[in-house]
C-alpha positions as a Python dict, from the first residue, in 0.01 Angstrom:
ca = {
    (1, 'M'): (0, 0, 0),
    (2, 'G'): (-246, -272, 143),
    (3, 'R'): (-527, -191, -90),
    (4, 'W'): (-297, -277, -391),
    (5, 'R'): (-155, -606, -240),
    (6, 'L'): (-454, -826, -303),
    (7, 'P'): (-506, -748, -669),
    (8, 'S'): (-126, -764, -725),
    (9, 'L'): (-101, -1114, -561),
    (10, 'L'): (-405, -1245, -754),
    (11, 'L'): (-254, -1122, -1089),
    (12, 'T'): (84, -1269, -991),
    (13, 'H'): (-91, -1610, -936),
    (14, 'M'): (-276, -1588, -1276),
    (15, 'A'): (55, -1500, -1456),
    (16, 'R'): (222, -1798, -1309),
    (17, 'T'): (-47, -2053, -1362),
    (18, 'H'): (-209, -1942, -1702),
    (19, 'E'): (21, -2171, -1914),
    (20, 'N'): (-134, -2478, -1747),
    (21, 'C'): (-498, -2324, -1785),
    (22, 'N'): (-585, -2457, -1436),
    (23, 'F'): (-727, -2134, -1304),
    (24, 'N'): (-1094, -2043, -1330),
    (25, 'L'): (-1111, -1739, -1543),
    (26, 'F'): (-1470, -1637, -1430),
    (27, 'S'): (-1398, -1659, -1066),
    (28, 'H'): (-1095, -1436, -1095),
    (29, 'L'): (-1300, -1188, -1297),
    (30, 'E'): (-1576, -1177, -1045),
    (31, 'H'): (-1342, -1141, -759),
    (32, 'L'): (-1130, -872, -913),
    (33, 'Q'): (-1440, -687, -1019),
    (34, 'S'): (-1565, -680, -658),
    (35, 'L'): (-1244, -506, -567),
    (36, 'K'): (-1342, -211, -789),
    (37, 'S'): (-986, -136, -852),
    (38, 'P'): (-872, 58, -1159),
    (39, 'L'): (-564, -164, -1157),
    (40, 'F'): (-780, -456, -1271),
    (41, 'D'): (-905, -283, -1579),
    (42, 'R'): (-566, -178, -1686),
    (43, 'C'): (-358, -489, -1614),
    (44, 'F'): (-611, -735, -1739),
    (45, 'F'): (-635, -567, -2068),
    (46, 'F'): (-269, -611, -2139),
    (47, 'N'): (-253, -976, -2013),
    (48, 'L'): (-515, -1068, -2276),
    (49, 'R'): (-340, -884, -2558),
    (50, 'H'): (-412, -1082, -2882),
    (51, 'F'): (-115, -1246, -3072),
    (52, 'S'): (163, -1058, -2918),
    (53, 'A'): (508, -1143, -2810),
    (54, 'I'): (489, -887, -2513),
    (55, 'P'): (539, -1083, -2185),
    (56, 'H'): (279, -1057, -1909),
    (57, 'R'): (403, -786, -1651),
    (58, 'L'): (225, -659, -1337),
    (59, 'C'): (191, -301, -1255),
    (60, 'T'): (474, -168, -1049),
    (61, 'E'): (396, -149, -685),
    (62, 'L'): (565, 135, -501),
    (63, 'D'): (650, 134, -135),
    (64, 'S'): (465, 458, -99),
    (65, 'G'): (141, 274, -154),
    (66, 'S'): (94, 418, -508),
    (67, 'V'): (109, 241, -841),
    (68, 'D'): (336, 382, -1111),
    (69, 'F'): (116, 315, -1416),
    (70, 'H'): (274, 441, -1735),
    (71, 'P'): (49, 496, -2044),
    (72, 'N'): (279, 265, -2223),
    (73, 'Y'): (253, 4, -1956),
    (74, 'G'): (486, -296, -1997),
    (75, 'L'): (681, -108, -2265),
    (76, 'A'): (837, 204, -2137),
    (77, 'D'): (1096, 33, -1924),
    (78, 'E'): (1126, -275, -2142),
    (79, 'D'): (1360, -365, -2416),
    (80, 'E'): (1198, -261, -2740),
    (81, 'E'): (1285, -579, -2915),
    (82, 'I'): (1066, -871, -2807),
    (83, 'G'): (1188, -1233, -2859),
    (84, 'K'): (1178, -1365, -3210),
    (85, 'I'): (876, -1561, -3330),
    (86, 'P'): (1012, -1845, -3538),
    (87, 'V'): (858, -1887, -3887),
    (88, 'K'): (909, -2202, -4093),
    (89, 'A'): (818, -2237, -4462),
    (90, 'Y'): (796, -2575, -4639),
    (91, 'F'): (708, -2699, -4990),
    (92, 'L'): (605, -3065, -4954),
    (93, 'S'): (378, -3158, -5236),
    (94, 'T'): (230, -3024, -5568),
    (95, 'S'): (-131, -3018, -5449),
    (96, 'I'): (-329, -2992, -5116),
    (97, 'D'): (-697, -3030, -5088),
    (98, 'L'): (-797, -2737, -4880),
    (99, 'K'): (-1160, -2823, -4860),
    (100, 'S'): (-1106, -3161, -4686),
    (101, 'M'): (-840, -3012, -4461),
    (102, 'Q'): (-1070, -2733, -4361),
    (103, 'A'): (-1361, -2974, -4290),
    (104, 'E'): (-1128, -3185, -4064),
    (105, 'N'): (-981, -2888, -3874),
    (106, 'L'): (-1297, -2668, -3861),
    (107, 'T'): (-1237, -2572, -3488),
    (108, 'H'): (-890, -2433, -3574),
    (109, 'V'): (-968, -2242, -3889),
    (110, 'V'): (-926, -1867, -3870),
    (111, 'P'): (-1211, -1686, -4031),
    (112, 'P'): (-1095, -1559, -4369),
    (113, 'S'): (-1044, -1173, -4418),
    (114, 'S'): (-1045, -1189, -4796),
    (115, 'R'): (-1215, -1382, -5084),
    (116, 'S'): (-899, -1580, -5170),
    (117, 'T'): (-959, -1961, -5186),
    (118, 'K'): (-599, -2047, -5238),
    (119, 'Y'): (-504, -2084, -4872),
    (120, 'I'): (-645, -2143, -4530),
    (121, 'A'): (-509, -2043, -4192),
    (122, 'L'): (-523, -2256, -3882),
    (123, 'R'): (-473, -2140, -3519),
    (124, 'Y'): (-376, -2379, -3241),
    (125, 'S'): (-396, -2246, -2874),
    (126, 'D'): (-294, -2377, -2538),
    (127, 'F'): (-603, -2223, -2390),
    (128, 'P'): (-872, -2469, -2287),
    (129, 'S'): (-1195, -2477, -2508),
    (130, 'E'): (-1416, -2293, -2260),
    (131, 'I'): (-1178, -2000, -2266),
    (132, 'S'): (-1106, -2007, -2641),
    (133, 'A'): (-1473, -2000, -2704),
    (134, 'L'): (-1491, -1650, -2546),
    (135, 'G'): (-1245, -1536, -2815),
    (136, 'V'): (-948, -1518, -2592),
    (137, 'H'): (-645, -1677, -2754),
    (138, 'G'): (-357, -1524, -2546),
    (139, 'N'): (-37, -1400, -2669),
    (140, 'V'): (197, -1565, -2922),
    (141, 'S'): (341, -1802, -2664),
    (142, 'H'): (3, -1962, -2649),
    (143, 'C'): (-88, -1956, -3031),
    (144, 'R'): (52, -2143, -3316),
    (145, 'Y'): (-45, -2054, -3671),
    (146, 'M'): (-26, -2254, -3982),
    (147, 'V'): (-104, -2103, -4329),
    (148, 'V'): (-150, -2379, -4588),
    (149, 'F'): (-167, -2318, -4963),
    (150, 'H'): (-333, -2533, -5229),
    (151, 'Y'): (-18, -2550, -5452),
    (152, 'G'): (187, -2734, -5188),
    (153, 'S'): (339, -2472, -4949),
    (154, 'A'): (285, -2446, -4572),
    (155, 'V'): (425, -2174, -4341),
    (156, 'L'): (430, -2239, -3962),
    (157, 'F'): (431, -1960, -3699),
    (158, 'N'): (572, -2005, -3354),
    (159, 'I'): (625, -2378, -3395),
    (160, 'E'): (941, -2536, -3257),
    (161, 'D'): (1152, -2789, -3437),
    (162, 'H'): (1032, -3085, -3234),
    (163, 'E'): (664, -3009, -3298),
    (164, 'V'): (700, -2958, -3686),
    (165, 'E'): (642, -3303, -3782),
    (166, 'N'): (307, -3327, -3597),
    (167, 'Y'): (175, -3025, -3790),
    (168, 'L'): (311, -3152, -4112),
    (169, 'H'): (141, -3476, -4057),
    (170, 'I'): (-194, -3294, -4059),
    (171, 'I'): (-117, -3152, -4401),
    (172, 'R'): (20, -3476, -4555),
    (173, 'R'): (-324, -3639, -4505),
    (174, 'H'): (-471, -3407, -4760),
    (175, 'A'): (-166, -3365, -5001),
    (176, 'S'): (-98, -3532, -5330),
    (177, 'G'): (213, -3541, -5541),
    (178, 'M'): (446, -3564, -5242),
    (179, 'L'): (798, -3448, -5319),
    (180, 'P'): (1079, -3693, -5253),
    (181, 'E'): (1270, -3423, -5066),
    (182, 'M'): (1083, -3154, -4880),
    (183, 'R'): (1206, -2800, -4919),
    (184, 'K'): (1246, -2574, -4609),
    (185, 'D'): (1325, -2210, -4526),
    (186, 'D'): (1353, -2040, -4185),
    (187, 'Y'): (1248, -1684, -4096),
    (188, 'A'): (1152, -1487, -3781),
    (189, 'I'): (933, -1201, -3669),
    (190, 'K'): (1000, -954, -3403),
    (191, 'E'): (758, -707, -3239),
    (192, 'K'): (859, -343, -3141),
    (193, 'P'): (545, -173, -3000),
    (194, 'L'): (750, 144, -2976),
    (195, 'L'): (847, 143, -3343),
    (196, 'A'): (771, 467, -3508),
    (197, 'E'): (673, 294, -3836),
    (198, 'D'): (450, -17, -3896),
    (199, 'M'): (746, -240, -3993),
    (200, 'Q'): (1123, -246, -4022),
    (201, 'G'): (1348, -493, -4199),
    (202, 'G'): (1621, -695, -4040),
    (203, 'P'): (1869, -982, -4130),
    (204, 'D'): (1659, -1286, -4161),
    (205, 'Y'): (1367, -1131, -3967),
    (206, 'I'): (1107, -865, -4000),
    (207, 'V'): (1028, -610, -3720),
    (208, 'L'): (658, -521, -3687),
    (209, 'K'): (485, -264, -3460),
    (210, 'N'): (197, -506, -3402),
    (211, 'L'): (159, -853, -3519),
    (212, 'D'): (-197, -984, -3611),
    (213, 'T'): (-359, -1254, -3814),
    (214, 'D'): (-366, -1041, -4123),
    (215, 'S'): (15, -991, -4090),
    (216, 'V'): (48, -1369, -4057),
    (217, 'R'): (-144, -1419, -4378),
    (218, 'V'): (65, -1172, -4574),
    (219, 'I'): (387, -1298, -4456),
    (220, 'G'): (277, -1658, -4512),
    (221, 'S'): (169, -1574, -4861),
    (222, 'V'): (508, -1431, -4971),
    (223, 'L'): (710, -1717, -4807),
    (224, 'G'): (480, -1967, -4954),
    (225, 'Q'): (521, -1825, -5302),
    (226, 'S'): (906, -1811, -5251),
    (227, 'M'): (916, -2180, -5156),
    (228, 'A'): (707, -2272, -5454),
    (229, 'L'): (916, -2059, -5686),
    (230, 'D'): (1228, -2222, -5554),
    (231, 'Y'): (1086, -2565, -5644),
    (232, 'F'): (993, -2467, -6000),
    (233, 'V'): (1335, -2298, -6046),
    (234, 'S'): (1497, -2628, -5956),
    (235, 'Q'): (1270, -2805, -6207),
    (236, 'V'): (1377, -2561, -6484),
    (237, 'D'): (1740, -2609, -6376),
    (238, 'C'): (1705, -2977, -6439),
    (239, 'L'): (1578, -2901, -6784),
    (240, 'V'): (1868, -2658, -6869),
    (241, 'E'): (2117, -2923, -6744),
    (242, 'E'): (1966, -3183, -6969),
    (243, 'F'): (1972, -2962, -7271),
    (244, 'A'): (2335, -2862, -7176),
    (245, 'G'): (2413, -3227, -7192),
    (246, 'I'): (2258, -3264, -7538),
    (247, 'N'): (2451, -2962, -7661),
    (248, 'R'): (2775, -3101, -7535),
    (249, 'A'): (2709, -3435, -7693),
    (250, 'M'): (2629, -3260, -8024),
    (251, 'E'): (2951, -3075, -7998),
    (252, 'K'): (3150, -3404, -7981),
    (253, 'T'): (2957, -3621, -8219),
    (254, 'G'): (2772, -3365, -8451),
    (255, 'T'): (2436, -3527, -8388),
    (256, 'F'): (2193, -3632, -8106),
    (257, 'T'): (1981, -3926, -8041),
    (258, 'M'): (1669, -3782, -7883),
    (259, 'D'): (1352, -3885, -8038),
    (260, 'R'): (1054, -3669, -8103),
    (261, 'T'): (842, -3813, -7818),
    (262, 'K'): (1100, -3726, -7551),
    (263, 'L'): (1136, -3378, -7689),
    (264, 'I'): (763, -3324, -7681),
    (265, 'Q'): (765, -3431, -7319),
    (266, 'L'): (1029, -3167, -7236),
    (267, 'V'): (825, -2908, -7401),
    (268, 'G'): (527, -2999, -7204),
    (269, 'K'): (728, -2983, -6875),
    (270, 'A'): (875, -2647, -6947),
    (271, 'N'): (532, -2497, -7039),
    (272, 'S'): (363, -2662, -6729),
    (273, 'N'): (625, -2518, -6492),
    (274, 'L'): (563, -2167, -6633),
    (275, 'A'): (187, -2205, -6615),
    (276, 'D'): (198, -2318, -6251),
    (277, 'V'): (415, -2024, -6143),
    (278, 'I'): (179, -1778, -6299),
    (279, 'L'): (-160, -1942, -6256),
    (280, 'K'): (-139, -2181, -5975),
    (281, 'V'): (100, -2004, -5745),
    (282, 'G'): (-35, -1664, -5850),
    (283, 'L'): (301, -1495, -5838),
    (284, 'F'): (168, -1189, -5992),
    (285, 'E'): (-161, -1169, -5817),
    (286, 'R'): (-156, -893, -5551),
    (287, 'S'): (-266, -977, -5200),
    (288, 'E'): (-622, -861, -5131),
    (289, 'I'): (-524, -778, -4772),
    (290, 'A'): (-232, -573, -4893),
    (291, 'W'): (-456, -399, -5133),
    (292, 'R'): (-699, -289, -4856),
    (293, 'D'): (-444, -163, -4601),
    (294, 'A'): (-108, 26, -4675),
    (295, 'K'): (36, -123, -4356),
    (296, 'Y'): (8, -472, -4500),
    (297, 'A'): (117, -361, -4845),
    (298, 'Q'): (437, -227, -4705),
    (299, 'I'): (495, -567, -4539),
    (300, 'Y'): (401, -740, -4869),
    (301, 'E'): (641, -533, -5089),
    (302, 'Y'): (926, -557, -4834),
    (303, 'L'): (922, -939, -4832),
    (304, 'R'): (890, -968, -5195),
    (305, 'E'): (1192, -746, -5233),
    (306, 'E'): (1373, -929, -4956),
    (307, 'Y'): (1311, -1273, -5124),
    (308, 'E'): (1378, -1118, -5461),
    (309, 'V'): (1068, -1270, -5613),
    (310, 'A'): (1061, -1061, -5915),
    (311, 'Q'): (1432, -1117, -5993),
    (312, 'R'): (1412, -1497, -5941),
    (313, 'F'): (1105, -1512, -6173),
    (314, 'G'): (1312, -1313, -6418),
    (315, 'N'): (1593, -1570, -6395),
    (316, 'L'): (1335, -1850, -6437),
    (317, 'D'): (1199, -1675, -6745),
    (318, 'F'): (1540, -1641, -6886),
    (319, 'K'): (1619, -2013, -6833),
    (320, 'L'): (1290, -2106, -6990),
    (321, 'K'): (1380, -1905, -7300),
    (322, 'F'): (1700, -2090, -7328),
    (323, 'V'): (1503, -2414, -7295),
    (324, 'E'): (1259, -2282, -7568),
    (325, 'H'): (1553, -2177, -7797),
    (326, 'N'): (1698, -2539, -7758),
    (327, 'I'): (1363, -2694, -7815),
    (328, 'H'): (1314, -2505, -8139),
    (329, 'F'): (1657, -2597, -8259),
    (330, 'L'): (1615, -2958, -8183),
    (331, 'Q'): (1268, -2952, -8352),
    (332, 'E'): (1416, -2816, -8663),
    (333, 'V'): (1685, -3085, -8656),
    (334, 'I'): (1419, -3357, -8608),
    (335, 'Q'): (1207, -3208, -8877),
    (336, 'N'): (1508, -3201, -9106),
    (337, 'R'): (1566, -3554, -9033),
    (338, 'R'): (1215, -3641, -9128),
    (339, 'S'): (1245, -3431, -9434),
    (340, 'D'): (1549, -3621, -9535),
    (341, 'L'): (1386, -3945, -9462),
    (342, 'L'): (1087, -3862, -9678),
    (343, 'E'): (1321, -3753, -9953),
    (344, 'W'): (1507, -4075, -9954),
    (345, 'C'): (1173, -4264, -9948),
    (346, 'I'): (1065, -4064, -10251),
    (347, 'I'): (1398, -4131, -10425),
    (348, 'F'): (1364, -4502, -10350),
    (349, 'L'): (1006, -4511, -10484),
    (350, 'L'): (1109, -4322, -10805),
    (351, 'T'): (1403, -4567, -10848),
    (352, 'I'): (1163, -4860, -10821),
    (353, 'E'): (924, -4704, -11060),
    (354, 'N'): (1197, -4642, -11309),
    (355, 'V'): (1322, -4998, -11285),
    (356, 'I'): (976, -5127, -11347),
    (357, 'S'): (932, -4899, -11651),
    (358, 'V'): (1265, -5009, -11786),
    (359, 'Y'): (1182, -5376, -11736),
    (360, 'E'): (848, -5334, -11911),
    (361, 'I'): (1011, -5158, -12199),
    (362, 'V'): (1266, -5432, -12234),
    (363, 'R'): (1006, -5695, -12202),
    (364, 'D'): (784, -5526, -12457),
    (365, 'S'): (1074, -5473, -12699),
    (366, 'T'): (1197, -5838, -12659),
    (367, 'G'): (831, -5959, -12735),
    (368, 'V'): (817, -5746, -13038),
    (369, 'S'): (1153, -5880, -13168),
    (370, 'L'): (1058, -6246, -13122),
    (371, 'D'): (721, -6191, -13300),
    (372, 'L'): (895, -6027, -13590),
    (373, 'A'): (1153, -6308, -13608),
    (374, 'C'): (874, -6567, -13622),
    (375, 'R'): (703, -6392, -13886),
    (376, 'L'): (1013, -6366, -14093),
    (377, 'G'): (1089, -6744, -14046),
    (378, 'N'): (743, -6825, -14188),
    (379, 'F'): (837, -6664, -14509),
}
């Protein structure tokens, strides 16, 4: 048993002190390599598992002096459901300058895996810079991810409530068109390394066999679109309510007082909302990551179904058609008003013209009569 004691103690010490990042990684590596123990190779690999919610566990040391090392180390005797990774989605503005944000946070930018320029992913790690430079970022308890979209959404991964404001402040410095009231939604991710499939749905969370940065991007894209869609639906709801008020007033009075300029503004607002949903948010643009890999496509389609993206857009389109119908009706009423006004103007002008004509006729007839009377008087 003695030949396993030293590596076990060293690994225990590393597991206890790695959160403070006070140990010297290279000295541990050189020392453990000098032991030429197969335990080092196996245990160290799992301790540096990238973006995982699996806790660090040491290999089981038996009193017999042998090590029980299962092929699924750390998983076979462990609860399949790892703790939830919190996900928070926000919609805080109508536009975010991704270029300036990327330039300011260049050290935290995750290299893109697609050609999309509509978002950037940022990673924040508790590991010191000299270790992060080696490409070691630790598990999910040491990494926080933030996916930011140019249309105003931001999705935060593994960030607690008391830390959220610090990360949102980073975004606000590059945002424009800030909303008076920020919109928020909560979600969660679980890892099940023993899951037979790549993913599985759950109430208010998704279960993944393995969580990586591409999964973060795909999940972030759907949640970001959902938050943006929720905002635009609320804008259209305001339009519907406004037209409903106009219709109620028309029901009581038989007329309405809206002028043509106000109506044109409502037309522009309705059209811009629809254009933003389709073009700016890219609601019907398929994720390039999901297009390449069926695993991510499954996650993408599940989340779109979970958040009822297609159904909500259908409701939005139906409301916009209601608005469009009311706009056409009111335009016709305003046009009829203008036609009536023009008709009255024409009638007024014709009346004036007739009065002038009668006056001229009377004047001419009076002049002729006076001239005839003068001639008759001379005789």
